[in-house]
TIVO-2410 file (N, C-alpha, C; in nm, 3 decimals):
# residues 125
REC num residu      c1      c2      c3 atome chaine
REC   1      M  -3.440   4.446  -2.833     N      A
REC   1      M  -3.472   4.472  -2.694    CA      A
REC   1      M  -3.396   4.373  -2.605     C      A
REC   2      M  -3.344   4.426  -2.497     N      A
REC   2      M  -3.262   4.346  -2.406    CA      A
REC   2      M  -3.351   4.260  -2.315     C      A
REC   3      N  -3.306   4.139  -2.290     N      A
REC   3      N  -3.376   4.051  -2.198    CA      A
REC   3      N  -3.302   4.056  -2.064     C      A
REC   4      L  -3.366   4.115  -1.964     N      A
REC   4      L  -3.302   4.134  -1.834    CA      A
REC   4      L  -3.265   4.001  -1.771     C      A
REC   5      E  -3.352   3.903  -1.783     N      A
REC   5      E  -3.323   3.773  -1.722    CA      A
REC   5      E  -3.196   3.711  -1.781     C      A
REC   6      D  -3.178   3.722  -1.913     N      A
REC   6      D  -3.056   3.670  -1.976    CA      A
REC   6      D  -2.933   3.745  -1.927     C      A
REC   7      E  -2.946   3.876  -1.912     N      A
REC   7      E  -2.835   3.957  -1.860    CA      A
REC   7      E  -2.797   3.910  -1.719     C      A
REC   8      I  -2.897   3.886  -1.637     N      A
REC   8      I  -2.871   3.843  -1.499    CA      A
REC   8      I  -2.807   3.705  -1.497     C      A
REC   9      R  -2.860   3.614  -1.575     N      A
REC   9      R  -2.805   3.478  -1.577    CA      A
REC   9      R  -2.658   3.478  -1.622     C      A
REC  10      S  -2.620   3.574  -1.707     N      A
REC  10      S  -2.481   3.579  -1.754    CA      A
REC  10      S  -2.390   3.654  -1.657     C      A
REC  11      T  -2.446   3.708  -1.550     N      A
REC  11      T  -2.367   3.780  -1.450    CA      A
REC  11      T  -2.298   3.680  -1.359     C      A
REC  12      N  -2.174   3.714  -1.324     N      A
REC  12      N  -2.104   3.633  -1.225    CA      A
REC  12      N  -2.072   3.722  -1.105     C      A
REC  13      H  -2.004   3.666  -1.008     N      A
REC  13      H  -1.982   3.738  -0.883    CA      A
REC  13      H  -1.868   3.840  -0.891     C      A
REC  14      S  -1.804   3.853  -1.007     N      A
REC  14      S  -1.692   3.947  -1.018    CA      A
REC  14      S  -1.742   4.091  -1.000     C      A
REC  15      R  -1.659   4.171  -0.939     N      A
REC  15      R  -1.692   4.312  -0.915    CA      A
REC  15      R  -1.722   4.381  -1.049     C      A
REC  16      E  -1.645   4.348  -1.150     N      A
REC  16      E  -1.662   4.408  -1.283    CA      A
REC  16      E  -1.801   4.380  -1.339     C      A
REC  17      K  -1.846   4.255  -1.332     N      A
REC  17      K  -1.977   4.218  -1.386    CA      A
REC  17      K  -2.090   4.281  -1.306     C      A
REC  18      R  -2.076   4.281  -1.172     N      A
REC  18      R  -2.181   4.342  -1.088    CA      A
REC  18      R  -2.188   4.492  -1.113     C      A
REC  19      N  -2.073   4.554  -1.133     N      A
REC  19      N  -2.067   4.697  -1.162    CA      A
REC  19      N  -2.133   4.727  -1.297     C      A
REC  20      Y  -2.102   4.645  -1.396     N      A
REC  20      Y  -2.164   4.659  -1.529    CA      A
REC  20      Y  -2.316   4.650  -1.517     C      A
REC  21      F  -2.359   4.553  -1.440     N      A
REC  21      F  -2.503   4.529  -1.425    CA      A
REC  21      F  -2.571   4.647  -1.355     C      A
REC  22      A  -2.509   4.699  -1.250     N      A
REC  22      A  -2.564   4.815  -1.179    CA      A
REC  22      A  -2.577   4.934  -1.273     C      A
REC  23      N  -2.475   4.956  -1.354     N      A
REC  23      N  -2.479   5.067  -1.451    CA      A
REC  23      N  -2.589   5.046  -1.554     C      A
REC  24      L  -2.609   4.923  -1.596     N      A
REC  24      L  -2.715   4.890  -1.691    CA      A
REC  24      L  -2.851   4.932  -1.635     C      A
REC  25      I  -2.875   4.900  -1.509     N      A
REC  25      I  -3.003   4.936  -1.446    CA      A
REC  25      I  -3.014   5.088  -1.428     C      A
REC  26      L  -2.903   5.151  -1.388     N      A
REC  26      L  -2.905   5.297  -1.372    CA      A
REC  26      L  -2.936   5.368  -1.504     C      A
REC  27      Q  -2.886   5.312  -1.613     N      A
REC  27      Q  -2.911   5.371  -1.745    CA      A
REC  27      Q  -3.051   5.336  -1.797     C      A
REC  28      N  -3.113   5.232  -1.740     N      A
REC  28      N  -3.247   5.188  -1.780    CA      A
REC  28      N  -3.333   5.169  -1.655     C      A
REC  29      P  -3.367   5.279  -1.586     N      A
REC  29      P  -3.438   5.266  -1.458    CA      A
REC  29      P  -3.574   5.197  -1.469     C      A
REC  30      D  -3.629   5.192  -1.588     N      A
REC  30      D  -3.756   5.122  -1.607    CA      A
REC  30      D  -3.741   4.971  -1.586     C      A
REC  31      L  -3.616   4.921  -1.580     N      A
REC  31      L  -3.592   4.778  -1.556    CA      A
REC  31      L  -3.591   4.743  -1.407     C      A
REC  32      L  -3.587   4.844  -1.321     N      A
REC  32      L  -3.577   4.818  -1.177    CA      A
REC  32      L  -3.694   4.736  -1.121     C      A
REC  33      P  -3.818   4.764  -1.158     N      A
REC  33      P  -3.927   4.678  -1.107    CA      A
REC  33      P  -3.911   4.532  -1.148     C      A
REC  34      Q  -3.866   4.509  -1.270     N      A
REC  34      Q  -3.844   4.372  -1.318    CA      A
REC  34      Q  -3.729   4.307  -1.240     C      A
REC  35      L  -3.625   4.385  -1.212     N      A
REC  35      L  -3.513   4.333  -1.133    CA      A
REC  35      L  -3.561   4.290  -0.995     C      A
REC  36      L  -3.643   4.369  -0.933     N      A
REC  36      L  -3.696   4.334  -0.801    CA      A
REC  36      L  -3.785   4.210  -0.807     C      A
REC  37      E  -3.863   4.198  -0.915     N      A
REC  37      E  -3.945   4.076  -0.933    CA      A
REC  37      E  -3.855   3.952  -0.938     C      A
REC  38      I  -3.744   3.963  -1.009     N      A
REC  38      I  -3.651   3.851  -1.021    CA      A
REC  38      I  -3.587   3.821  -0.885     C      A
REC  39      C  -3.559   3.924  -0.807     N      A
REC  39      C  -3.506   3.903  -0.671    CA      A
REC  39      C  -3.604   3.823  -0.586     C      A
REC  40      H  -3.733   3.838  -0.613     N      A
REC  40      H  -3.837   3.767  -0.538    CA      A
REC  40      H  -3.846   3.619  -0.573     C      A
REC  41      L  -3.777   3.574  -0.678     N      A
REC  41      L  -3.777   3.432  -0.716    CA      A
REC  41      L  -3.674   3.359  -0.629     C      A
REC  42      T  -3.696   3.359  -0.499     N      A
REC  42      T  -3.593   3.318  -0.402    CA      A
REC  42      T  -3.555   3.170  -0.410     C      A
REC  43      D  -3.634   3.087  -0.475     N      A
REC  43      D  -3.597   2.945  -0.489    CA      A
REC  43      D  -3.507   2.922  -0.611     C      A
REC  44      D  -3.490   3.023  -0.693     N      A
REC  44      D  -3.409   3.014  -0.815    CA      A
REC  44      D  -3.276   3.086  -0.792     C      A
REC  45      E  -3.169   3.027  -0.842     N      A
REC  45      E  -3.036   3.088  -0.829    CA      A
REC  45      E  -3.030   3.228  -0.889     C      A
REC  46      I  -3.116   3.255  -0.986     N      A
REC  46      I  -3.116   3.386  -1.051    CA      A
REC  46      I  -3.144   3.499  -0.951     C      A
REC  47      S  -3.219   3.468  -0.846     N      A
REC  47      S  -3.249   3.572  -0.747    CA      A
REC  47      S  -3.122   3.618  -0.676     C      A
REC  48      C  -3.029   3.527  -0.655     N      A
REC  48      C  -2.900   3.563  -0.592    CA      A
REC  48      C  -2.824   3.659  -0.682     C      A
REC  49      K  -2.816   3.626  -0.809     N      A
REC  49      K  -2.744   3.711  -0.904    CA      A
REC  49      K  -2.812   3.847  -0.917     C      A
REC  50      A  -2.944   3.847  -0.916     N      A
REC  50      A  -3.017   3.974  -0.923    CA      A
REC  50      A  -2.989   4.058  -0.798     C      A
REC  51      S  -2.977   3.993  -0.684     N      A
REC  51      S  -2.947   4.064  -0.558    CA      A
REC  51      S  -2.808   4.127  -0.562     C      A
REC  52      W  -2.713   4.059  -0.626     N      A
REC  52      W  -2.578   4.117  -0.637    CA      A
REC  52      W  -2.585   4.249  -0.714     C      A
REC  53      G  -2.658   4.246  -0.825     N      A
REC  53      G  -2.671   4.367  -0.906    CA      A
REC  53      G  -2.745   4.477  -0.832     C      A
REC  54      L  -2.849   4.438  -0.759     N      A
REC  54      L  -2.927   4.536  -0.682    CA      A
REC  54      L  -2.840   4.601  -0.575     C      A
REC  55      E  -2.756   4.521  -0.510     N      A
REC  55      E  -2.666   4.578  -0.408    CA      A
REC  55      E  -2.574   4.683  -0.470     C      A
REC  56      F  -2.513   4.653  -0.583     N      A
REC  56      F  -2.422   4.748  -0.647    CA      A
REC  56      F  -2.497   4.872  -0.694     C      A
REC  57      L  -2.619   4.853  -0.742     N      A
REC  57      L  -2.702   4.966  -0.782    CA      A
REC  57      L  -2.725   5.058  -0.662     C      A
REC  58      C  -2.762   4.999  -0.549     N      A
REC  58      C  -2.790   5.078  -0.429    CA      A
REC  58      C  -2.665   5.146  -0.374     C      A
REC  59      K  -2.552   5.079  -0.390     N      A
REC  59      K  -2.426   5.138  -0.346    CA      A
REC  59      K  -2.395   5.264  -0.428     C      A
REC  60      K  -2.426   5.258  -0.558     N      A
REC  60      K  -2.399   5.371  -0.647    CA      A
REC  60      K  -2.506   5.480  -0.635     C      A
REC  61      N  -2.632   5.437  -0.621     N      A
REC  61      N  -2.743   5.533  -0.622    CA      A
REC  61      N  -2.860   5.476  -0.543     C      A
REC  62      L  -2.855   5.491  -0.414     N      A
REC  62      L  -2.958   5.436  -0.326    CA      A
REC  62      L  -3.096   5.495  -0.357     C      A
REC  63      E  -3.098   5.621  -0.395     N      A
REC  63      E  -3.225   5.690  -0.422    CA      A
REC  63      E  -3.304   5.625  -0.536     C      A
REC  64      A  -3.234   5.557  -0.627     N      A
REC  64      A  -3.302   5.494  -0.741    CA      A
REC  64      A  -3.401   5.389  -0.693     C      A
REC  65      M  -3.369   5.324  -0.580     N      A
REC  65      M  -3.457   5.217  -0.533    CA      A
REC  65      M  -3.570   5.266  -0.441     C      A
REC  66      L  -3.559   5.386  -0.390     N      A
REC  66      L  -3.656   5.433  -0.291    CA      A
REC  66      L  -3.803   5.422  -0.334     C      A
REC  67      P  -3.838   5.453  -0.459     N      A
REC  67      P  -3.979   5.437  -0.497    CA      A
REC  67      P  -4.029   5.292  -0.490     C      A
REC  68      Y  -3.935   5.197  -0.484     N      A
REC  68      Y  -3.969   5.055  -0.482    CA      A
REC  68      Y  -3.942   4.993  -0.345     C      A
REC  69      L  -3.936   5.076  -0.245     N      A
REC  69      L  -3.900   5.030  -0.110    CA      A
REC  69      L  -3.997   4.925  -0.057     C      A
REC  70      D  -4.126   4.943  -0.081     N      A
REC  70      D  -4.224   4.843  -0.034    CA      A
REC  70      D  -4.195   4.705  -0.094     C      A
REC  71      T  -4.161   4.702  -0.221     N      A
REC  71      T  -4.130   4.575  -0.287    CA      A
REC  71      T  -4.004   4.513  -0.228     C      A
REC  72      F  -3.903   4.597  -0.201     N      A
REC  72      F  -3.779   4.546  -0.141    CA      A
REC  72      F  -3.806   4.494   0.001     C      A
REC  73      I  -3.880   4.568   0.080     N      A
REC  73      I  -3.908   4.528   0.218    CA      A
REC  73      I  -3.986   4.396   0.220     C      A
REC  74      A  -4.076   4.378   0.125     N      A
REC  74      A  -4.153   4.253   0.116    CA      A
REC  74      A  -4.062   4.134   0.085     C      A
REC  75      L  -3.948   4.160   0.024     N      A
REC  75      L  -3.852   4.055  -0.010    CA      A
REC  75      L  -3.779   4.002   0.114     C      A
REC  76      L  -3.755   4.088   0.212     N      A
REC  76      L  -3.668   4.054   0.325    CA      A
REC  76      L  -3.698   3.920   0.393     C      A
REC  77      P  -3.822   3.892   0.432     N      A
REC  77      P  -3.845   3.764   0.501    CA      A
REC  77      P  -3.835   3.641   0.411     C      A
REC  78      K  -3.830   3.661   0.279     N      A
REC  78      K  -3.826   3.549   0.185    CA      A
REC  78      K  -3.685   3.502   0.154     C      A
REC  79      V  -3.587   3.590   0.167     N      A
REC  79      V  -3.449   3.560   0.127    CA      A
REC  79      V  -3.388   3.460   0.224     C      A
REC  80      Y  -3.336   3.350   0.169     N      A
REC  80      Y  -3.275   3.249   0.256    CA      A
REC  80      Y  -3.145   3.193   0.199     C      A
REC  81      Q  -3.122   3.205   0.069     N      A
REC  81      Q  -2.999   3.153   0.010    CA      A
REC  81      Q  -2.883   3.246   0.046     C      A
REC  82      D  -2.776   3.187   0.100     N      A
REC  82      D  -2.663   3.268   0.146    CA      A
REC  82      D  -2.611   3.369   0.044     C      A
REC  83      P  -2.599   3.332  -0.084     N      A
REC  83      P  -2.547   3.431  -0.180    CA      A
REC  83      P  -2.639   3.553  -0.199     C      A
REC  84      A  -2.764   3.542  -0.155     N      A
REC  84      A  -2.857   3.656  -0.165    CA      A
REC  84      A  -2.871   3.728  -0.032     C      A
REC  85      V  -2.849   3.658   0.079     N      A
REC  85      V  -2.866   3.719   0.211    CA      A
REC  85      V  -2.769   3.836   0.229     C      A
REC  86      R  -2.644   3.816   0.193     N      A
REC  86      R  -2.544   3.920   0.214    CA      A
REC  86      R  -2.577   4.049   0.138     C      A
REC  87      P  -2.603   4.044   0.007     N      A
REC  87      P  -2.632   4.170  -0.063    CA      A
REC  87      P  -2.760   4.239  -0.011     C      A
REC  88      V  -2.860   4.160   0.027     N      A
REC  88      V  -2.983   4.219   0.080    CA      A
REC  88      V  -2.954   4.286   0.214     C      A
REC  89      A  -2.870   4.222   0.297     N      A
REC  89      A  -2.831   4.282   0.425    CA      A
REC  89      A  -2.752   4.411   0.402     C      A
REC  90      K  -2.666   4.412   0.300     N      A
REC  90      K  -2.589   4.533   0.269    CA      A
REC  90      K  -2.682   4.648   0.228     C      A
REC  91      I  -2.786   4.616   0.152     N      A
REC  91      I  -2.882   4.720   0.112    CA      A
REC  91      I  -2.952   4.776   0.236     C      A
REC  92      C  -2.987   4.688   0.328     N      A
REC  92      C  -3.049   4.734   0.454    CA      A
REC  92      C  -2.951   4.826   0.528     C      A
REC  93      E  -2.824   4.787   0.528     N      A
REC  93      E  -2.722   4.870   0.593    CA      A
REC  93      E  -2.715   5.008   0.526     C      A
REC  94      Y  -2.712   5.011   0.394     N      A
REC  94      Y  -2.708   5.139   0.322    CA      A
REC  94      Y  -2.828   5.226   0.359     C      A
REC  95      L  -2.946   5.163   0.364     N      A
REC  95      L  -3.067   5.237   0.398    CA      A
REC  95      L  -3.061   5.296   0.539     C      A
REC  96      M  -3.017   5.215   0.634     N      A
REC  96      M  -3.014   5.260   0.773    CA      A
REC  96      M  -2.904   5.365   0.795     C      A
REC  97      L  -2.790   5.350   0.729     N      A
REC  97      L  -2.685   5.452   0.739    CA      A
REC  97      L  -2.734   5.584   0.680     C      A
REC  98      A  -2.801   5.577   0.566     N      A
REC  98      A  -2.853   5.698   0.502    CA      A
REC  98      A  -2.959   5.764   0.591     C      A
REC  99      Y  -3.037   5.682   0.658     N      A
REC  99      Y  -3.146   5.734   0.742    CA      A
REC  99      Y  -3.093   5.793   0.873     C      A
REC 100      Y  -3.015   5.715   0.946     N      A
REC 100      Y  -2.974   5.755   1.080    CA      A
REC 100      Y  -2.844   5.835   1.084     C      A
REC 101      K  -2.745   5.795   1.008     N      A
REC 101      K  -2.614   5.861   1.015    CA      A
REC 101      K  -2.610   5.984   0.925     C      A
REC 102      D  -2.645   5.964   0.797     N      A
REC 102      D  -2.638   6.075   0.701    CA      A
REC 102      D  -2.760   6.166   0.708     C      A
REC 103      K  -2.867   6.115   0.768     N      A
REC 103      K  -2.993   6.189   0.778    CA      A
REC 103      K  -3.038   6.244   0.642     C      A
REC 104      S  -3.025   6.159   0.541     N      A
REC 104      S  -3.061   6.195   0.404    CA      A
REC 104      S  -3.209   6.233   0.396     C      A
REC 105      P  -3.239   6.356   0.355     N      A
REC 105      P  -3.381   6.397   0.346    CA      A
REC 105      P  -3.461   6.309   0.250     C      A
REC 106      E  -3.397   6.268   0.140     N      A
REC 106      E  -3.466   6.184   0.041    CA      A
REC 106      E  -3.501   6.048   0.102     C      A
REC 107      V  -3.407   5.988   0.172     N      A
REC 107      V  -3.430   5.858   0.235    CA      A
REC 107      V  -3.533   5.873   0.347     C      A
REC 108      K  -3.521   5.978   0.427     N      A
REC 108      K  -3.615   5.999   0.537    CA      A
REC 108      K  -3.758   6.016   0.487     C      A
REC 109      K  -3.771   6.071   0.366     N      A
REC 109      K  -3.903   6.091   0.306    CA      A
REC 109      K  -3.971   5.957   0.273     C      A
REC 110      Y  -3.891   5.857   0.237     N      A
REC 110      Y  -3.945   5.729   0.193    CA      A
REC 110      Y  -3.957   5.624   0.303     C      A
REC 111      I  -3.861   5.619   0.393     N      A
REC 111      I  -3.858   5.511   0.492    CA      A
REC 111      I  -3.952   5.542   0.608     C      A
REC 112      T  -4.050   5.455   0.625     N      A
REC 112      T  -4.149   5.472   0.733    CA      A
REC 112      T  -4.104   5.394   0.856     C      A
REC 113      L  -4.174   5.415   0.965     N      A
REC 113      L  -4.149   5.339   1.087    CA      A
REC 113      L  -4.168   5.190   1.058     C      A
REC 114      S  -4.271   5.156   0.984     N      A
REC 114      S  -4.297   5.016   0.948    CA      A
REC 114      S  -4.178   4.957   0.871     C      A
REC 115      H  -4.123   5.032   0.777     N      A
REC 115      H  -4.005   4.985   0.703    CA      A
REC 115      H  -3.890   4.957   0.798     C      A
REC 116      R  -3.865   5.051   0.888     N      A
REC 116      R  -3.753   5.036   0.981    CA      A
REC 116      R  -3.774   4.915   1.073     C      A
REC 117      E  -3.897   4.893   1.116     N      A
REC 117      E  -3.927   4.777   1.200    CA      A
REC 117      E  -3.904   4.647   1.124     C      A
REC 118      K  -3.947   4.642   1.000     N      A
REC 118      K  -3.931   4.520   0.920    CA      A
REC 118      K  -3.784   4.492   0.888     C      A
REC 119      I  -3.708   4.598   0.865     N      A
REC 119      I  -3.563   4.580   0.843    CA      A
REC 119      I  -3.498   4.525   0.970     C      A
REC 120      T  -3.533   4.582   1.084     N      A
REC 120      T  -3.478   4.536   1.211    CA      A
REC 120      T  -3.513   4.390   1.235     C      A
REC 121      E  -3.638   4.356   1.213     N      A
REC 121      E  -3.685   4.218   1.232    CA      A
REC 121      E  -3.608   4.122   1.142     C      A
REC 122      A  -3.590   4.161   1.013     N      A
REC 122      A  -3.519   4.074   0.918    CA      A
REC 122      A  -3.373   4.056   0.961     C      A
REC 123      C  -3.313   4.161   1.013     N      A
REC 123      C  -3.173   4.150   1.055    CA      A
REC 123      C  -3.158   4.055   1.174     C      A
REC 124      F  -3.256   4.053   1.262     N      A
REC 124      F  -3.249   3.959   1.375    CA      A
REC 124      F  -3.280   3.816   1.331     C      A
REC 125      D  -3.365   3.800   1.232     N      A
REC 125      D  -3.398   3.667   1.181    CA      A
REC 125      D  -3.280   3.611   1.104     C      A
***
């Protein structure tokens, strides 16, 4: 059995590694809740690496994260390390583009007014 934390710790910032990691999660969607838990460990460097993988996952398949939107939104005010802020901001951008520009029915089904307000607040903070 694969240890997700070990996989994340061995990830570096290279596009190739982040892409590999995103594919790993897409092939094992049951790991997504654990990935989000690791993202919440904001005082540990591992959260930054987990955020890189989450960003690439969302870039490839944003819908995969939608069932976990509440968990992601709860993460926003906690993120403070620069290497994690950027990927989390990119995920917010993907969500808002899908909602407002692409008018994705799947995204519109999941994103509530409260989610949009919290994303806006986090972007200003």
